C-alpha positions as CSV (number, residue, x, y, z in Angstrom):
1,M,-38.2,-31.5,42.4
2,D,-36.5,-29.1,40.0
3,S,-34.7,-30.6,37.1
4,T,-31.0,-30.1,36.7
5,K,-31.6,-27.8,33.7
6,D,-33.9,-25.6,35.9
7,I,-31.3,-25.4,38.6
8,L,-28.6,-24.4,36.2
9,D,-30.8,-21.8,34.5
10,K,-31.8,-20.4,37.9
11,Y,-28.2,-19.9,39.2
12,S,-26.9,-18.8,35.8
13,K,-29.3,-15.9,35.8
14,K,-28.3,-15.1,39.4
15,I,-24.6,-15.0,38.6
16,E,-25.2,-12.9,35.5
17,A,-27.2,-10.4,37.5
18,Q,-24.3,-10.0,39.9
19,I,-21.8,-9.2,37.1
20,S,-22.7,-5.6,36.3
21,G,-21.8,-4.2,32.9
22,N,-21.0,-7.6,31.5
23,E,-24.4,-9.0,30.6
24,I,-24.3,-11.0,27.4
25,R,-27.8,-12.5,27.5
26,G,-31.1,-11.2,28.9
27,N,-32.1,-7.8,27.6
28,S,-28.8,-7.2,25.8
29,D,-30.2,-8.4,22.5
30,V,-32.8,-5.7,22.5
31,K,-30.1,-3.1,23.4
32,V,-27.9,-4.2,20.5
33,S,-30.8,-4.2,18.1
34,Q,-31.8,-0.7,19.1
35,E,-28.2,0.6,18.8
36,F,-27.8,-0.9,15.4
37,S,-31.0,0.8,14.2
38,Q,-30.1,4.1,15.9
39,F,-26.6,4.1,14.2
40,K,-28.1,3.6,10.8
41,Q,-30.5,6.5,11.3
42,D,-28.4,9.0,13.2
43,M,-24.7,8.3,12.7
44,M,-24.8,7.8,8.9
45,P,-27.6,10.1,7.5
46,E,-25.7,10.2,4.2
47,L,-26.2,6.5,3.7
48,S,-29.9,6.7,4.5
49,K,-30.4,9.5,2.0
50,Y,-28.5,7.6,-0.7
51,E,-30.5,4.5,0.1
52,Q,-33.7,6.5,-0.4
53,W,-32.4,7.8,-3.8
54,V,-31.4,4.3,-4.9
55,K,-34.7,2.7,-3.9
56,G,-36.8,5.6,-5.2
57,L,-35.1,6.3,-8.6
58,G,-32.9,3.3,-9.2
59,G,-36.0,1.0,-9.4
60,F,-37.4,2.8,-12.4
61,I,-34.8,1.1,-14.7
62,K,-34.2,-2.6,-14.3
63,I,-30.6,-3.5,-14.9
64,K,-29.2,-7.0,-15.2
65,L,-25.5,-6.9,-14.4
66,A,-22.7,-9.4,-15.3
67,P,-21.9,-11.7,-12.3
68,K,-18.5,-10.2,-11.9
69,D,-19.8,-6.6,-11.7
70,E,-22.7,-7.6,-9.5
71,N,-20.4,-9.3,-7.0
72,K,-18.0,-6.3,-7.0
73,I,-20.8,-3.8,-6.2
74,Q,-22.4,-6.1,-3.7
75,N,-19.2,-6.4,-1.8
76,Q,-18.9,-2.6,-1.7
77,L,-22.5,-2.4,-0.5
78,N,-21.8,-5.0,2.3
79,I,-18.8,-3.0,3.5
80,A,-20.8,0.2,3.5
81,H,-23.8,-1.5,5.2
82,L,-26.2,-0.4,2.5
83,E,-29.4,-2.3,2.1
84,V,-29.9,-1.9,-1.6
85,S,-29.2,-4.1,-4.7
86,P,-26.4,-3.7,-7.3
87,G,-29.1,-3.4,-10.0
88,E,-30.7,-0.4,-8.2
89,V,-27.3,1.3,-7.8
90,V,-26.6,1.1,-11.6
91,G,-30.3,2.0,-12.2
92,L,-29.8,5.3,-10.3
93,A,-26.6,6.1,-12.2
94,L,-28.3,5.4,-15.6
95,F,-31.4,7.4,-14.6
96,S,-29.2,10.4,-13.6
97,F,-27.3,10.1,-16.9
98,L,-30.4,10.0,-19.0
99,G,-32.2,12.7,-17.0
100,L,-29.4,15.3,-17.4
101,L,-29.0,14.4,-21.0
102,F,-32.7,14.9,-21.7
103,I,-32.6,18.3,-19.9
104,S,-29.5,19.2,-21.9
105,I,-31.3,18.4,-25.2
106,L,-34.3,20.5,-24.2
107,L,-32.1,23.4,-23.2
108,S,-30.2,23.2,-26.5
109,I,-33.5,23.2,-28.5
110,A,-34.8,26.1,-26.5
111,I,-31.6,28.1,-27.1
112,W,-31.8,27.3,-30.9
113,F,-35.5,28.5,-31.0
114,I,-34.8,31.7,-29.0
115,G,-31.8,32.5,-31.2
116,G,-34.0,32.3,-34.4
117,Q,-31.1,31.0,-36.6
118,T,-30.8,28.1,-38.9
119,F,-30.0,24.6,-37.4
120,A,-26.5,24.6,-38.9
121,T,-25.5,28.0,-37.5
122,G,-27.7,28.4,-34.5
123,F,-27.9,25.0,-32.8
124,P,-25.5,24.9,-29.7
125,F,-23.6,21.8,-30.6
126,L,-20.7,22.6,-28.3
127,F,-23.0,23.1,-25.4
128,L,-24.7,19.8,-26.0
129,V,-21.3,18.0,-26.3
130,L,-20.1,19.5,-23.0
131,M,-23.3,18.5,-21.3
132,L,-23.0,15.0,-22.7
133,F,-19.6,14.8,-20.9
134,S,-21.2,16.2,-17.8
135,S,-23.8,13.5,-18.0
136,G,-21.1,10.9,-18.3
137,F,-19.4,12.2,-15.2
138,L,-22.7,12.2,-13.3
139,F,-23.1,8.5,-14.2
140,Y,-19.6,7.8,-13.0
141,Y,-20.3,9.7,-9.7
142,F,-23.4,7.6,-8.8
143,Y,-21.9,4.4,-10.2
144,T,-18.9,4.7,-7.9
145,K,-20.9,6.0,-4.9
146,P,-20.9,2.6,-3.2
147,S,-17.1,2.4,-3.6
148,R,-16.6,5.8,-2.0
149,L,-19.0,5.0,0.9
150,A,-17.3,1.7,1.5
151,T,-14.0,3.5,1.6
152,K,-15.4,6.1,4.1
153,W,-16.7,3.2,6.2
154,R,-13.3,1.4,6.1
155,L,-11.4,4.6,7.0
156,K,-13.7,5.4,9.9
157,A,-13.6,1.8,11.1
158,G,-9.9,1.6,10.5
159,S,-9.2,4.6,12.7
160,Q,-10.6,2.5,15.6
161,M,-8.5,-0.6,14.9
162,V,-5.6,0.2,17.2
163,P,-7.8,1.2,20.1
164,A,-9.9,-1.9,19.6
165,I,-6.9,-4.2,19.8
166,L,-5.5,-2.1,22.8
167,Y,-8.7,-2.4,24.8
168,T,-9.1,-6.1,24.0
169,V,-5.5,-6.8,25.1
170,V,-5.8,-4.8,28.3
171,Y,-9.1,-6.4,29.2
172,M,-7.9,-9.9,28.5
173,K,-4.8,-9.4,30.6
174,H,-6.9,-9.5,33.7
175,T,-9.9,-11.4,32.4
176,S,-9.2,-14.1,29.8
177,N,-12.7,-14.1,28.4
178,L,-13.0,-13.3,24.7
179,E,-16.8,-12.7,24.8
180,R,-16.6,-10.2,27.6
181,A,-13.6,-8.5,26.0
182,I,-15.5,-8.0,22.7
183,R,-18.5,-6.7,24.7
184,F,-16.2,-4.3,26.6
185,V,-14.6,-3.1,23.3
186,S,-18.0,-2.6,21.6
187,Q,-19.0,-0.3,24.4
188,H,-15.9,1.9,24.5
189,I,-14.7,2.3,20.9
190,E,-16.5,4.6,18.5
191,V,-18.7,3.9,15.5
192,P,-18.6,2.5,13.0
193,L,-16.3,-0.3,14.3
194,A,-18.4,-0.4,17.5
195,L,-21.4,-1.4,15.4
196,D,-19.4,-4.3,13.9
197,F,-18.4,-5.6,17.3
198,K,-22.0,-5.4,18.5
199,K,-23.0,-7.3,15.4
200,I,-20.4,-10.0,16.3
201,L,-22.2,-10.4,19.7
202,W,-25.6,-10.2,18.0
203,D,-24.8,-13.0,15.6
204,V,-24.0,-15.2,18.6
205,E,-27.2,-14.2,20.5
206,T,-29.3,-15.0,17.4
207,E,-27.5,-18.3,17.1
208,K,-26.2,-17.5,13.6
209,Y,-22.8,-18.7,15.0
210,T,-22.4,-21.1,17.9
211,S,-19.5,-19.3,19.6
212,I,-18.0,-15.9,19.8
213,K,-14.8,-17.2,18.1
214,D,-16.7,-18.4,15.0
215,S,-18.6,-15.1,14.8
216,L,-15.4,-13.1,15.2
217,D,-13.5,-15.2,12.6
218,A,-16.4,-14.7,10.1
219,Y,-16.2,-10.9,10.6
220,L,-12.4,-10.8,10.3
221,E,-12.6,-12.3,6.8
222,S,-14.1,-9.0,5.6
223,W,-10.8,-7.3,6.6
224,R,-8.4,-9.9,5.3
225,E,-8.0,-8.1,2.0
226,H,-7.7,-4.6,3.4
227,S,-6.0,-5.0,6.8
228,I,-4.3,-8.3,7.3
229,E,-2.5,-7.0,10.5
230,F,-5.9,-6.5,12.2
231,V,-6.8,-10.1,11.4
232,E,-3.5,-11.4,12.6
233,S,-3.7,-9.4,15.8
234,F,-7.0,-10.9,16.7
235,H,-5.9,-14.4,15.9
236,L,-3.0,-13.9,18.3
237,I,-5.5,-12.8,20.9
238,E,-7.6,-15.9,20.3
239,S,-4.5,-18.1,20.6
240,S,-3.8,-16.6,24.1
241,L,-7.0,-18.3,25.3
242,Y,-5.3,-21.7,24.9
243,E,-2.0,-20.8,26.5
244,P,-1.8,-22.4,30.1
245,N,1.3,-20.4,31.1
246,E,0.3,-16.9,32.4
247,A,3.6,-15.2,31.4
248,R,3.4,-16.7,28.0
249,R,-0.3,-15.6,27.6
250,I,0.6,-12.0,28.5
251,Q,3.5,-12.1,26.0
252,I,1.1,-13.2,23.2
253,L,-1.3,-10.4,24.0
254,E,1.4,-7.8,23.9
255,R,2.6,-9.3,20.6
256,A,-0.9,-8.8,19.1
257,L,-0.7,-5.0,19.8
258,K,2.8,-4.8,18.3
259,V,1.7,-6.6,15.1
260,I,-1.0,-4.0,14.3
261,L,1.2,-1.0,15.3
262,D,4.0,-2.2,13.0
263,G,1.6,-3.1,10.2
264,V,-0.1,0.3,10.2
265,Y,3.3,2.1,10.2
266,D,4.6,0.0,7.3
267,K,1.4,0.5,5.2
268,M,1.4,4.3,5.7
269,L,5.1,4.4,4.8
270,K,4.4,2.7,1.5
271,Y,1.4,4.9,0.9
272,T,3.4,8.1,1.3
273,H,5.7,7.0,-1.5
274,E,2.9,5.8,-3.8
275,I,0.8,9.0,-3.8
276,K,3.6,11.5,-4.6
277,S,3.3,10.9,-8.3
278,P,-0.5,11.0,-8.5
279,I,-0.6,14.2,-6.5
280,T,1.8,15.8,-9.0
281,T,-0.4,14.7,-11.8
282,L,-3.4,16.0,-10.0
283,Y,-1.9,19.4,-9.6
284,M,-0.8,19.7,-13.2
285,L,-4.0,18.3,-14.9
286,G,-6.5,19.8,-12.4
287,T,-5.0,23.1,-11.5
288,V,-2.0,24.4,-13.6
289,L,-3.1,23.5,-17.1
290,P,-6.8,24.6,-16.7
291,V,-5.7,28.0,-15.3
292,L,-3.1,28.6,-18.0
293,G,-5.7,27.6,-20.6
294,L,-7.9,30.5,-19.6
295,A,-5.3,32.9,-21.0
296,L,-6.1,31.7,-24.5
297,L,-9.9,31.8,-24.1
298,P,-10.5,35.6,-24.9
299,L,-8.5,35.5,-28.1
300,A,-9.7,32.0,-29.1
301,S,-13.3,33.0,-28.7
302,T,-12.8,35.9,-31.1
303,L,-10.8,33.9,-33.7
304,L,-13.5,31.2,-33.7
305,G,-16.2,33.7,-34.5
306,G,-18.1,33.5,-31.2
307,V,-18.3,29.7,-31.2
308,I,-17.1,29.6,-27.6
309,K,-19.7,31.2,-25.2
310,W,-19.6,32.0,-21.6
311,S,-21.9,29.1,-20.8
312,H,-19.2,26.7,-22.3
313,V,-16.7,28.2,-19.9
314,F,-18.9,27.6,-16.9
315,I,-19.6,24.0,-18.0
316,L,-15.9,23.3,-18.6
317,Y,-14.5,24.9,-15.5
318,N,-17.3,24.5,-13.0
319,L,-18.5,21.0,-14.0
320,L,-16.1,19.0,-16.1
321,I,-12.7,19.9,-14.7
322,P,-13.9,19.7,-11.0
323,F,-15.2,16.3,-11.9
324,L,-11.8,15.4,-13.3
325,V,-10.1,16.6,-10.1
326,F,-12.6,14.7,-8.0
327,Y,-11.9,11.5,-10.0
328,L,-8.1,11.9,-9.5
329,T,-8.5,12.6,-5.8
330,M,-10.8,9.6,-5.4
331,N,-8.0,7.4,-6.8
332,I,-5.6,8.8,-4.2
333,M,-8.1,8.3,-1.3
334,L,-9.1,4.8,-2.3
335,K,-5.4,3.7,-1.9
336,R,-5.2,5.0,1.7
337,P,-4.7,2.1,4.2
338,E,-6.8,1.7,7.3
339,G,-5.6,1.8,10.9
340,Y,-4.5,5.4,11.2
341,G,-6.5,8.6,11.7
342,E,-8.7,10.6,14.0
343,T,-10.8,8.5,16.4
344,S,-12.9,11.1,18.2
345,L,-16.6,11.0,17.4
346,L,-18.1,14.4,16.5
347,K,-21.4,13.7,18.1
348,K,-19.8,13.2,21.5
349,N,-18.4,16.7,21.5
350,P,-20.4,18.7,24.1
351,L,-20.7,21.6,21.6
352,Y,-22.0,19.4,18.8
353,H,-25.2,21.5,18.7
354,K,-23.2,24.4,17.3
355,Y,-22.0,22.2,14.5
356,K,-25.6,21.2,13.6
357,S,-27.0,24.7,14.0
358,K,-28.4,26.5,10.9
359,G,-27.8,29.9,12.5
360,P,-24.3,30.3,11.1
361,Y,-25.6,29.9,7.6
362,L,-28.2,32.7,8.1
363,T,-25.6,35.0,9.7
364,A,-23.1,34.4,6.9
365,G,-25.8,34.8,4.3
366,A,-26.9,38.2,5.7
367,I,-23.2,39.4,5.6
368,C,-22.4,38.1,2.2
369,L,-25.6,38.9,0.3
370,P,-24.8,42.7,-0.2
371,F,-21.4,41.7,-1.7
372,F,-23.1,39.2,-4.1
373,L,-25.6,41.9,-5.2
374,L,-22.7,44.2,-5.9
375,G,-21.1,41.5,-8.0
376,I,-24.2,41.0,-10.2
377,L,-24.8,44.8,-10.5
378,P,-23.5,44.8,-14.2
379,L,-26.0,42.2,-15.2
380,L,-28.8,44.1,-13.4
381,F,-27.9,47.2,-15.3
382,G,-27.4,45.6,-18.7
383,Y,-30.1,43.0,-18.9
384,T,-33.0,44.2,-16.6
385,A,-35.2,47.2,-16.3
386,L,-33.6,48.2,-13.0
387,P,-31.9,51.4,-14.3
388,D,-35.1,52.7,-15.7
389,M,-37.0,51.9,-12.5
390,L,-34.4,53.8,-10.5
391,G,-34.0,56.6,-13.0
392,L,-30.3,55.7,-13.7
393,Q,-28.3,55.4,-16.8
394,Q,-27.5,51.9,-18.2
395,D,-23.8,52.8,-18.2
396,Y,-21.4,55.5,-17.1
397,S,-18.3,57.0,-18.8
398,L,-14.8,56.9,-17.3
399,D,-13.4,60.1,-18.7
400,K,-11.1,60.8,-15.7
401,L,-9.9,57.2,-15.7
402,S,-9.3,56.7,-19.4
403,F,-6.8,53.8,-18.8
404,L,-9.7,51.7,-17.6
405,G,-11.7,52.3,-20.8
406,D,-14.5,54.6,-22.0
407,K,-17.4,52.9,-20.2
408,F,-17.7,51.4,-16.7
409,F,-19.8,48.4,-17.7
410,Y,-19.3,48.6,-21.5
411,F,-22.1,46.7,-23.3
412,D,-21.7,46.4,-27.1
413,Q,-24.6,45.3,-29.4
414,G,-26.5,43.8,-26.5
415,K,-23.4,41.7,-25.4
416,G,-21.1,42.1,-22.5
417,P,-20.2,43.5,-20.0
418,F,-16.7,44.0,-21.3
419,G,-15.7,47.0,-19.1
420,V,-12.9,46.9,-16.5
421,G,-15.4,48.4,-14.0
422,A,-17.8,45.4,-14.5
423,L,-14.8,43.1,-14.1
424,L,-13.8,44.7,-10.8
425,L,-17.3,44.3,-9.5
426,S,-17.4,40.7,-10.6
427,L,-14.7,40.0,-8.0
428,F,-17.4,40.3,-5.3
429,V,-19.3,37.2,-6.7
430,P,-16.6,34.6,-5.8
431,F,-15.7,36.7,-2.7
432,S,-19.3,36.5,-1.4
433,I,-19.5,32.7,-2.1
434,A,-16.1,32.0,-0.5
435,M,-16.9,34.1,2.6
436,F,-20.3,32.5,3.0
437,F,-18.8,29.1,3.4
438,A,-15.8,30.3,5.3
439,L,-17.7,32.3,7.8
440,S,-20.5,29.7,8.3
441,F,-18.0,26.8,8.6
442,S,-15.8,28.8,11.0
443,M,-18.7,29.7,13.3
444,R,-19.8,26.0,13.3
445,T,-16.4,24.5,14.1
446,K,-14.1,27.0,15.9
447,D,-15.4,26.2,19.4
448,L,-15.5,22.5,18.8
449,I,-11.9,22.5,17.5
450,K,-10.8,24.3,20.6
451,T,-12.5,21.7,22.8
452,R,-11.0,18.9,20.9
453,D,-7.5,20.4,20.9
454,S,-7.8,20.9,24.7
455,S,-8.8,17.2,25.1
456,K,-5.8,16.2,23.0
457,A,-3.5,18.3,25.1
458,L,-4.9,16.6,28.2
459,E,-4.5,13.1,26.6
460,K,-0.8,13.8,26.0
461,E,-0.3,14.3,29.7
462,F,-2.6,11.5,30.7
463,A,-0.1,8.8,29.8
464,N,2.3,9.9,32.5
465,S,-0.4,10.5,35.0
466,L,-1.8,7.0,34.4
467,F,1.7,5.6,35.0
468,T,1.9,7.5,38.3
469,L,-1.5,6.3,39.4
470,G,-0.6,2.8,38.5
471,N,2.5,3.0,40.7
472,R,0.4,4.2,43.7
473,L,-2.0,1.3,43.2
474,G,1.0,-1.1,42.9
475,D,2.2,0.2,46.3
476,G,-1.0,-1.0,47.9
477,T,-2.7,2.4,48.1
478,P,-6.5,2.1,47.7
479,A,-7.8,3.7,44.5
480,E,-9.9,6.2,46.4
481,I,-6.8,7.6,48.2
482,A,-4.5,7.2,45.2
483,F,-6.4,9.9,43.3
484,A,-5.6,12.5,46.0
485,K,-1.9,11.7,46.0
486,V,-1.6,11.8,42.2
487,A,-3.5,15.2,42.2
488,K,-0.8,16.6,44.4
489,S,2.1,15.1,42.5
490,T,0.8,16.4,39.2
491,K,0.1,19.9,40.4
492,G,0.3,22.5,37.6
493,Q,-0.7,20.0,34.9
494,K,-4.1,19.8,33.2
495,T,-4.6,16.2,34.5
496,S,-4.2,17.4,38.1
497,E,-7.6,19.1,37.9
498,F,-9.2,15.9,36.7
499,F,-7.8,13.9,39.7
500,K,-8.9,16.7,42.1
501,I,-12.5,16.5,40.9
502,V,-12.5,12.7,41.4
503,N,-11.0,13.1,44.9
504,S,-13.4,15.9,45.8
505,N,-16.4,13.8,44.7
506,I,-15.2,10.9,46.9
507,Q,-14.2,12.8,50.0
508,S,-16.9,15.6,50.0
509,M,-19.8,14.0,48.2
510,G,-19.3,10.4,49.5
511,M,-19.5,9.0,46.0
512,S,-18.1,5.6,45.0
513,L,-15.1,5.6,42.7
514,E,-17.2,4.7,39.7
515,N,-19.8,7.4,40.5
516,A,-17.1,10.0,41.1
517,I,-15.8,9.5,37.6
518,F,-18.9,8.7,35.6
519,N,-21.7,10.5,37.3
520,P,-23.7,12.3,34.5
521,K,-24.0,15.5,36.6
522,R,-20.9,15.8,38.8
523,G,-18.6,13.1,37.4
524,A,-15.1,14.2,36.4
525,L,-15.7,13.2,32.8
526,V,-18.4,15.9,32.5
527,Y,-15.6,18.5,32.6
528,Y,-13.1,16.5,30.6
529,P,-15.0,14.7,27.7
530,S,-12.4,12.3,26.3
531,T,-12.9,8.8,25.0
532,L,-9.4,7.8,25.9
533,I,-9.8,9.0,29.5
534,A,-13.2,7.5,29.9
535,T,-12.0,4.1,28.6
536,S,-8.9,4.2,30.8
537,M,-11.1,4.9,33.9
538,K,-13.6,2.2,32.9
539,I,-10.7,-0.3,32.8
540,L,-9.5,1.0,36.2
541,V,-13.0,0.4,37.7
542,E,-13.2,-3.0,36.2
543,S,-9.7,-4.1,37.1
544,V,-9.9,-2.8,40.7
545,K,-12.5,-5.5,41.3
546,K,-9.7,-8.1,40.5
547,G,-7.2,-6.5,43.0
548,L,-4.9,-3.5,43.2
549,K,-2.0,-5.2,41.5
550,V,-4.2,-6.1,38.5
551,A,-5.4,-2.5,38.3
552,A,-1.8,-1.2,38.6
553,Q,-0.7,-3.5,35.7
554,S,-3.6,-2.4,33.6
555,L,-3.0,1.3,34.0
556,M,0.8,0.9,33.3
557,S,0.1,-1.1,30.2
558,I,-2.3,1.6,28.9
559,S,0.3,4.2,29.7
560,D,3.0,2.4,27.7
561,Y,0.6,1.7,24.8
562,I,-0.5,5.4,24.6
563,K,3.1,6.5,24.4
564,N,3.8,4.0,21.7
565,I,0.7,5.1,19.7
566,Q,1.7,8.8,20.1
567,K,5.2,8.0,18.8
568,I,3.9,6.2,15.7
569,N,1.3,8.9,15.0
570,Q,4.0,11.5,15.1
571,R,6.2,9.4,12.7
572,L,3.3,9.1,10.3
573,K,2.6,12.8,10.4
574,D,6.3,13.4,9.6
575,L,6.0,11.1,6.7
576,L,2.9,12.8,5.4
577,A,4.3,16.3,6.0
578,D,5.9,16.6,2.5
579,V,2.8,15.5,0.7
580,S,0.5,17.7,2.8
581,S,2.7,20.8,2.5
582,D,3.0,20.5,-1.3
583,M,-0.8,20.0,-1.8
584,K,-1.6,22.9,0.6
585,S,0.8,25.3,-1.0
586,N,-0.6,24.5,-4.5
587,M,-4.1,24.9,-3.3
588,V,-3.9,28.2,-1.3
589,F,-1.0,29.9,-3.0
590,L,0.1,28.8,-6.5
591,A,-3.4,28.2,-8.0
592,P,-5.0,31.4,-6.7
593,L,-1.9,33.4,-7.7
594,L,-1.9,32.0,-11.3
595,A,-5.7,32.5,-11.6
596,G,-5.5,36.1,-10.5
597,I,-2.8,36.9,-13.0
598,I,-4.8,35.2,-15.8
599,V,-7.8,37.4,-15.0
600,G,-5.6,40.4,-15.3
601,L,-4.4,39.2,-18.7
602,S,-7.9,38.8,-20.0
603,A,-8.7,42.3,-18.8
604,M,-5.7,43.6,-20.8
605,I,-6.7,41.8,-24.0
606,T,-10.2,43.1,-23.7
607,G,-8.9,46.6,-23.0
608,I,-6.7,46.5,-26.1
609,L,-9.6,45.4,-28.3
610,S,-12.0,48.0,-26.9
611,M,-9.5,50.8,-27.5
612,L,-8.9,49.6,-31.1
613,D,-12.7,49.5,-31.6
614,K,-12.9,53.2,-30.7
615,M,-10.2,54.2,-33.1
616,A,-10.8,55.1,-36.7
617,P,-10.2,52.1,-39.0
618,E,-7.4,53.8,-40.8
619,T,-5.5,54.6,-37.6
620,A,-2.0,53.2,-37.9
621,I,-0.3,51.2,-35.1
622,A,3.4,50.9,-35.4
623,G,4.7,47.5,-36.3
624,I,1.2,45.9,-36.4
625,G,-0.9,47.6,-39.1
626,S,-4.1,49.6,-39.0
627,A,-6.8,49.3,-36.3
628,G,-9.4,48.2,-38.9
629,S,-7.3,45.3,-40.2
630,I,-6.8,44.0,-36.6
631,L,-10.5,44.3,-35.8
632,D,-11.4,42.3,-38.9
633,R,-9.7,39.4,-37.2
634,F,-10.5,40.2,-33.5
635,Q,-14.0,41.4,-32.7
636,I,-14.7,42.3,-29.1
637,T,-18.4,41.3,-29.4
638,E,-17.4,37.7,-30.3
639,M,-15.2,37.1,-27.2
640,V,-16.1,35.7,-23.9
641,P,-16.7,38.7,-21.6
642,P,-14.0,38.9,-18.9
643,Y,-16.8,39.4,-16.4
644,F,-18.1,35.8,-16.9
645,L,-14.6,34.5,-17.2
646,Q,-13.6,35.8,-13.8
647,I,-16.7,34.5,-12.1
648,A,-16.1,31.0,-13.6
649,I,-12.5,30.9,-12.5
650,G,-13.3,32.3,-9.1
651,I,-15.9,29.6,-8.5
652,Y,-13.4,27.1,-9.9
653,I,-10.8,28.1,-7.3
654,I,-13.5,27.7,-4.5
655,Q,-14.3,24.2,-5.9
656,I,-10.7,23.2,-6.0
657,I,-10.2,24.3,-2.4
658,F,-13.2,22.2,-1.3
659,I,-12.0,19.1,-3.2
660,L,-8.3,19.3,-2.3
661,T,-8.9,20.2,1.3
662,S,-11.2,17.2,1.8
663,T,-8.5,15.0,0.1
664,L,-5.7,16.4,2.3
665,V,-7.7,15.8,5.5
666,T,-8.5,12.3,4.5
667,I,-4.9,11.5,3.7
668,D,-3.7,13.0,7.0
669,S,-6.5,12.1,9.4
670,G,-8.9,9.7,7.7
671,E,-12.6,10.5,7.6
672,D,-12.8,13.5,10.0
673,K,-15.8,15.8,9.3
674,L,-15.0,18.3,12.0
675,K,-11.4,18.9,10.8
676,Q,-12.5,18.8,7.2
677,T,-15.0,21.6,7.7
678,Y,-12.6,23.7,9.8
679,E,-9.8,23.4,7.3
680,I,-12.0,24.3,4.4
681,S,-13.0,27.5,6.2
682,K,-9.3,28.4,6.8
683,N,-8.2,27.6,3.3
684,L,-11.1,29.4,1.7
685,I,-10.1,32.6,3.5
686,R,-6.5,32.3,2.5
687,G,-6.9,31.1,-1.0
688,S,-9.8,33.4,-2.0
689,I,-8.3,36.5,-0.5
690,L,-5.0,35.9,-2.3
691,Y,-6.8,35.3,-5.6
692,L,-9.0,38.4,-5.2
693,V,-6.0,40.7,-4.3
694,T,-3.9,39.3,-7.1
695,A,-6.8,39.6,-9.6
696,F,-7.5,43.2,-8.5
697,I,-3.9,44.3,-8.8
698,S,-3.4,42.5,-12.1
699,I,-6.6,44.0,-13.6
700,I,-5.5,47.6,-12.7
701,A,-1.8,47.2,-13.5
702,L,-2.2,45.3,-16.8
703,S,-5.1,47.5,-18.0
704,A,-3.0,50.6,-17.4
705,L,0.0,48.9,-19.1
706,A,-2.1,48.1,-22.2
707,W,-3.3,51.7,-22.4
708,V,0.2,53.1,-22.1
709,A,1.6,50.6,-24.6
710,L,-1.1,51.2,-27.2
711,K,-0.9,54.9,-26.9
712,G,2.8,54.8,-27.5
713,T,2.5,52.6,-30.7
714,I,-0.2,54.7,-32.5
715,G,1.5,56.3,-35.5
């Protein structure tokens, strides 16, 4: 005879087999394990690359950290799900610092030898000091990498918190089973929070914890410091399991959703007040002061006898200051609370292949390469044998456009180019770089953004349609017939088409309700890819098994919750509007405008010095002195050529747009790669075009003004 245990095992397996979609044992352990590995490889490739760097380079230098620092970094690694040690992280940071410093020393020695001067006068000390600072920033970048990855993970997971609580509450309203609710949520929310919920189940299956409650409580401890309202909401959900009164149980579940909604709103309200001052500091230190400082560089370089070189300008404005801006923006993003942001997964977009395609880069590169070559034309004419090979002159005169100078490129004593013509051509360098990223990013994202915007518009209508569908089910109408009635009552709306497809699949194709919605070839979701709609329909299919009234209540609850979430999202966007508009106006208007004017000023200063250089030393200038006395103090060959100055500031504007746009999107929507890429393309077009137009007008106008003014003061 079979033992009692054998009988229980036999019928337990039979019951589990009959409950489709809710298996907790059996083959589910293999499924969870595969999804965990797949997520690590496919969903977070950045983490995998960083892990390879840490394991490959960080192990060369063995670092023993203080217990406090080791615990701090280890906690960040745990949050970011990184399988490396704190010592390896610091080892990579130290290796990068020493590597760049060693390369800098070699370059400095090479420059000294090539120059052929004495150590005191020819060794590039300033270059070495700037590179030392760059090495320090590189150390900081890799040392704080786990912190940034942990923040990204928290922001991505945090954007799924409200849907996770919502789906748990809705599921437990008709089935008071925490284990099945967690299983349902893990299947219908998006990564990375979905991974954490699967890990909760996995820890129970591997007997790390004896119950789902113990596993969930252990996981919630990792959020206690960052999102207490998420923890409190789940504790309320757990407490509903012990409530014998059905009405009281439902009330507790609804309270759980209210707790997280109110908590997210309060934290975001506080955040909007806290970041106003840091953003002002960011704008002044990272944008205004560096741009205004450029106005002093042409004169400062001549006064200092050529100590300041164009390479110093590039290191300062394209390495050090962007790192400073990056540091300030990181402090702003690290303070952002969880629980609010975009929740759509980029990989689920049906046009995701366009985002991953390399074709846009090739197309944009082919378009922008001719402009880049035009921009470096002065360098090719002045420092290569290209003119001789083509039978051209190294430079050309501007007799008919004397207000732009004597020479188009203007090389003096092997230095330059100092000419206005070269400066105008240099505008093509930042233009080509900006357009390369703008065009490629736009081609990758414009169709995906349209698809997502269309899905969002559909989701806004879906709340009311769900309420209508719930009413039909509450009247006792079978779900298969209710779809046809709702399609008629919502005629003219986007959701009407969705319900028509479901009804057509049922009536014409003879499909079941679940198949009519979820069929991979003809299901309605094929034409309307939306996580919210898919989850709502999954809840409908599950709840219909419990009865029409249960299904009606579930749909009405989802409808109410969607409306509440939409209201809170709109309030939060209103709160962030002031901060977002200020940062955006600074990034795409004020900074490019100031930079363009500064480039014109540098052209004017160079033009004045070049005109003085062509005059006889005894030529008198009214109110100033002779041309010779001025040139004794200001020598054009010792100044930083405006050509290099413009390229440095143009690239700096592009870097600022990249950094500030990423920060702005993170503040507004959390970690959203699609929106970030799309917004960068738009801001690059606006900011770079404004900068280039302003610089072009300033160069022409101020050069002409300097020529007229100097001609009028010659005595």
